C-alpha positions in Angstrom: 82.2 96.7 153.5 85.7 96.0 154.8 86.2 93.4 152.2 85.1 95.8 149.5 87.3 98.6 150.8 90.3 96.3 151.0 89.8 95.2 147.4 89.5 98.9 146.3 92.8 99.7 148.1 94.6 96.8 146.5 93.4 97.9 143.0 94.5 101.4 143.7 97.9 100.5 144.9 98.5 98.3 141.8 97.4 101.1 139.4 94.3 99.0 138.3 91.5 101.0 139.9 89.1 102.4 137.4 87.5 105.8 137.9 84.9 107.7 136.0 86.1 110.9 134.3 83.2 113.3 133.6 83.7 115.2 130.4 82.0 117.9 128.3 82.0 117.4 124.6 82.8 120.6 122.7 82.4 119.1 119.2 85.0 118.5 116.6 86.7 115.8 118.6 87.5 118.1 121.6 86.5 117.7 125.2 87.1 119.3 128.6 87.3 117.5 132.0 84.7 118.6 134.4 86.8 117.9 137.5 90.0 119.3 135.9 89.1 122.5 134.1 92.7 123.7 134.4 93.6 121.0 131.8 91.9 123.2 129.2 90.6 121.8 125.9 91.8 118.3 125.0 91.8 116.4 121.7 89.9 113.2 122.3 91.8 110.1 121.1 89.7 107.7 123.1 86.4 108.0 121.1 85.2 105.3 118.8 83.4 107.9 116.7 85.7 107.0 113.8 83.8 108.6 111.0 82.7 111.7 113.1 79.1 110.8 112.3 77.8 111.6 115.8 77.9 115.3 114.8 76.9 114.9 111.2 74.1 117.5 110.5 71.9 115.0 108.5 72.0 112.5 111.3 71.3 115.1 114.0 68.4 116.5 111.9 66.8 113.1 111.3 67.1 112.2 115.0 65.6 115.5 116.1 62.6 115.1 113.7 61.9 111.7 115.0 62.2 112.8 118.6 59.6 115.5 118.0 57.3 113.1 116.1 57.4 110.0 118.3 58.7 111.2 121.7 61.7 110.3 123.8 61.2 106.6 124.4 59.7 103.5 122.9 57.7 102.7 126.0 57.9 99.0 125.9 59.8 95.9 124.7 59.3 95.1 121.1 57.3 92.0 121.7 54.9 94.2 123.7 54.0 97.6 122.1 57.5 99.0 121.5 57.9 97.6 118.0 58.0 100.9 116.0 58.1 100.5 112.2 61.5 102.3 112.4 63.0 99.1 113.9 62.0 97.1 110.8 63.3 99.8 108.4 66.6 99.8 110.2 66.8 96.0 110.3 66.2 95.8 106.5 69.0 98.3 105.9 71.3 96.4 108.2 70.6 93.1 106.4 71.5 94.8 103.1 74.6 96.3 104.6 75.9 93.0 105.9 74.8 90.9 102.9 72.4 88.8 105.0 68.7 87.9 104.7 67.5 89.5 107.9 68.7 91.4 111.0 67.6 92.1 114.6 68.4 95.2 116.6 69.6 95.0 120.2 69.9 97.7 122.9 73.8 97.5 123.0 76.7 95.3 121.8 76.9 93.8 125.3 73.3 92.8 125.1 73.7 91.3 121.7 76.6 89.1 122.6 75.2 88.0 125.9 71.8 87.3 124.3 72.8 85.6 121.1 75.5 83.1 122.3 73.3 81.5 125.1 70.5 81.3 122.6 72.6 79.3 120.1 74.5 76.9 122.4 74.0 75.4 125.8 75.0 72.6 128.1 76.7 69.8 126.2 77.7 72.1 123.3 81.1 73.6 122.5 82.3 77.2 122.0 85.7 78.0 120.4 86.6 81.6 121.2 89.6 83.7 120.4 91.5 84.4 123.6 91.3 88.2 123.1 87.6 88.4 122.4 85.6 91.2 124.1 84.4 90.7 127.6 80.8 90.7 126.4 81.5 87.7 124.2 83.0 85.8 127.2 80.1 86.7 129.4 77.8 85.3 126.7 79.9 82.1 126.6 79.7 81.7 130.4 75.9 82.4 130.5 75.4 79.7 127.8 76.7 76.8 130.0 78.5 75.4 127.0 82.0 74.1 127.3 84.3 77.0 126.5 87.6 76.5 124.7 89.8 79.5 124.1 92.3 79.4 121.2 95.5 81.5 121.1 94.9 84.8 119.5 94.6 84.5 115.7 96.3 81.1 116.0 94.6 78.9 113.4 96.8 75.9 114.1 95.7 76.0 117.8 92.0 76.4 116.8 92.3 73.5 114.3 93.9 71.3 116.9 91.1 72.1 119.4 88.4 71.4 116.8 90.0 68.1 115.8 90.2 66.9 119.4 86.9 68.3 120.8 84.4 68.5 117.9 82.0 65.7 118.7 79.2 64.5 116.3 76.2 65.4 118.4 76.7 68.7 120.1 76.3 72.2 118.5 79.6 74.1 118.0 80.2 77.8 117.7 83.4 79.6 116.6 83.5 83.3 117.8 86.0 86.0 116.7 86.2 89.7 116.2 87.0 91.1 112.8 88.9 94.0 114.4 90.1 93.5 118.0 89.3 96.5 120.1 92.5 96.7 122.2 95.1 95.5 119.7 93.6 96.9 116.5 94.5 93.8 114.5 92.3 91.7 112.2 91.2 88.1 112.4 92.1 85.7 109.6 88.5 85.6 108.5 88.7 83.5 105.3 90.6 80.8 107.2 88.0 80.8 110.0 85.4 80.3 107.4 87.4 77.3 106.1 87.6 75.7 109.5 83.9 76.4 110.2 83.0 74.5 107.1 85.4 71.7 107.6 84.2 71.0 111.2 80.5 71.9 110.7 80.4 74.7 113.2 78.5 78.0 113.3 80.6 81.1 112.9 79.9 84.3 114.7 81.9 87.5 113.9 81.8 90.6 116.0 82.2 93.6 113.6 81.8 96.3 116.2 85.0 98.2 115.1 84.8 97.3 111.4 81.2 98.3 110.4 81.3 101.6 108.5 85.1 101.7 108.3 85.8 98.7 105.9 84.2 97.4 102.8 83.1 99.2 99.6 79.8 100.1 101.1 80.9 100.1 104.7 79.7 96.6 105.4 82.9 95.7 107.4 85.6 93.1 106.9 82.9 90.5 106.1 82.0 92.6 103.0 85.6 93.5 102.2 86.7 89.8 102.1 83.5 88.6 100.4 82.4 86.1 103.0 79.0 87.4 104.0 77.2 84.2 102.9 79.6 82.1 105.0 79.2 83.9 108.3 76.2 82.6 110.3 75.9 85.5 112.7 77.3 89.0 111.8 77.2 91.2 114.9 78.0 94.9 115.1 77.2 98.1 116.8 75.7 101.5 115.9 77.6 103.3 118.6 81.1 103.5 117.1 81.7 104.4 113.4 77.9 105.0 112.9 77.8 107.6 115.6 74.5 106.5 117.2 73.7 103.8 119.8 72.6 100.1 119.9 73.6 97.0 118.1 72.5 94.4 115.6 72.9 90.8 114.5 72.4 89.7 110.9 71.9 86.3 109.4 69.5 84.0 107.7 65.7 84.6 108.2 65.4 81.5 110.3 68.3 82.5 112.5 66.8 85.9 113.2 63.3 84.5 113.9 64.9 82.0 116.3 66.8 84.8 118.1 63.6 86.9 118.3 62.1 84.0 120.3 65.2 82.9 122.3 67.6 85.8 123.0 66.6 86.9 126.5 68.4 90.3 126.3 66.2 91.1 123.3 62.9 89.7 124.6 63.1 91.4 128.0 64.4 94.8 127.2 62.7 98.1 126.3 63.1 98.9 122.6 65.6 101.6 121.5 64.3 105.2 121.5 62.9 106.3 118.1 65.4 109.2 117.8 68.3 106.7 118.1 66.8 104.4 115.4 66.5 107.4 113.1 70.1 108.4 113.7 71.3 104.9 112.8 69.2 104.8 109.6 70.7 108.1 108.5 74.2 106.9 109.4 73.8 103.8 107.2 72.7 105.9 104.3 75.8 108.1 104.6 78.3 105.2 104.9 76.7 103.5 101.9 76.7 106.5 99.6 79.9 108.4 100.6 83.0 106.2 100.4 85.2 109.3 100.7 84.7 109.3 104.5 86.4 105.9 104.7 89.3 107.0 102.5 89.7 110.2 104.6 89.9 108.2 107.8 92.4 105.7 106.3 94.6 108.6 105.1 94.6 110.0 108.7 95.4 106.6 110.2 98.3 106.1 107.7 99.7 109.6 108.4 99.6 109.1 112.2 101.4 105.7 112.0 104.0 107.1 109.6 104.7 109.9 112.1 105.4 107.4 114.8 107.4 105.0 112.7 109.5 107.7 111.0 110.1 109.2 114.5 111.8 105.9 115.5 109.0 104.0 117.3 109.7 100.3 117.0 106.4 98.8 117.7 103.6 96.9 115.9 100.9 99.5 115.4 98.4 97.1 113.8 96.5 97.5 110.5 93.4 99.5 111.7 92.3 102.8 113.1 92.9 101.5 116.6 96.6 102.2 117.5 97.9 100.6 120.7 101.0 102.1 122.3 102.1 99.3 124.7 104.1 100.4 127.7 103.9 97.4 130.0 103.0 98.3 133.6 99.7 99.9 134.7 101.4 102.6 136.7 103.5 103.7 133.7 100.5 103.7 131.4 98.6 106.0 133.9 101.6 108.3 134.2 102.0 108.6 130.4 98.3 109.3 130.0 98.6 112.1 132.6 101.5 113.6 130.7 99.6 113.6 127.5 96.6 115.3 129.1 98.9 118.0 130.3 99.8 118.6 126.7 96.2 118.6 125.4 95.8 114.9 124.4 93.2 112.6 125.9 94.3 109.0 125.4 93.0 106.4 127.9 95.4 104.1 129.8 94.1 100.5 129.2 95.1 98.2 132.0 94.4 94.7 133.3 91.9 93.0 133.3 90.9 94.6 130.0 94.3 93.6 128.6 96.7 90.8 129.8 99.0 91.6 132.8 102.2 93.4 131.7 100.7 94.7 128.5 99.1 98.0 129.7 98.9 100.5 126.9 97.7 103.9 125.6 94.9 103.2 123.1 94.7 105.8 120.4 91.6 105.8 118.3 92.0 107.8 115.1 88.9 109.6 113.9 88.0 112.0 111.1 87.9 114.7 113.8 91.7 114.7 113.8 93.6 116.9 111.3 97.2 116.4 110.3 98.4 119.1 112.7 97.0 117.4 115.8 98.0 114.0 114.6 101.6 115.1 114.2 101.5 116.7 117.6 100.1 113.6 119.3 102.7 111.4 117.6 105.5 113.7 118.7 104.3 113.7 122.3 104.1 109.9 122.3 107.7 109.7 121.0 108.9 112.3 123.6 107.2 110.3 126.5 108.5 106.9 125.4 112.0 108.2 124.7 112.7 111.0 127.3 
C-alpha cells in the first residue's frame, strides 16, 4: 500500500491525478456538481452527446417501451440465450448506415477495439497504428501479440516508409486509424490510407466513434462522406456519442463479421446489451438518417464558436470538427483554467497526460446541439479572458 500511496502522491503533485466528479444531469446540456453545489448550474462542454439525442423524445419513448416489454437486462451472452432479435435489427441498420454487408454489436467501444484487433492479427503479424490512436486501440494491439509500429500522427510518408521496410510477404498486416481524433479533433487522411492499404495489401480498420452521426449525407461518418465504405475492411464506431445511447459496433463483409462472432473474445464472453439500449440505438439511427438538419445545426454551432475565438484574437489551430482543443501546456495550468471556467458556469474538462502527450495539456470543448449562440459566445469570451488575462 505504501507503493500505491507514493504513486498517488506523485500524480497529485504533478497535476496528473484523476478524480471522479459526480454530477446531476438537468437536461438541455446543463449539469450540477454533487460535491460542489455552490458552483450552481453549469453548461456541459465535456459531453460527446453531439446531436443531443440522449434526450430526444422519440428515443426515450422507444427505450421505455422496450424496457417495459423485455425487462432491464438481456440475461446472457448472445451465444447463449441473450441474442434478442433487436440485436439483429440493429446490426442490419448499422450495416446499411456504414455501407457494409454486415455488422456486429459490442458492449462498448473499448470492448470492440480490444476484441477485434487480437482476433485479426497475432504473433508474427504487423500492426501500423497512428501514434494518437485511442487507448483502447493500443490495448487491443498489445493484447494481439502482433508487432506494433506507430507512425507519426497523420504522417503518410512515415507510414509508407514503415510499410515499405516492414511489410513482409507472409504475415497479416493491419493499419488502424481514427477518422476523427478524440483529443485533437482533427481528421485522418482517409483516402490516402485506403491507397496505402491497397498498395501494401493490408487490412484497414477505421474507428468512427466521433464521426458516426455527425458526418455524411445520412450520418454514416467520414467513411460515407469520402465514399470509401467499400475499401474499409473494419468500420468501428459507438452508439454512446452522437447517437446518444450506449454500446458499439463493427461493420464489414459477411465473412469478416461471422469470423469476429467466433473469435472476438470481448463479444463471446460478455452479456448482451440491455434491450432498452438496443431500442434507443435503433431509434437514433432512424433520426440521423432521416433528419440531416440536425447535422447542419451542429456544424453551424461549431463554426460560430470557432469564429468567436478566432475573431477574439486566439491564435491556435482549432481543428475541423466539433471537438475543439484549447491547448495550454502544463497540467497544473489546465486544471487551474478548468476551475476558473467552472466558477463562471462552464464545465470543460482538463485533459492531461497520459491521455495526451506531456506538455500538451488542454481544455477539451465538445460542441453539441444543446449549446445556443449566447452560451457559445460566453464560453468563447471566458476562454479568451483566461488565456489573455
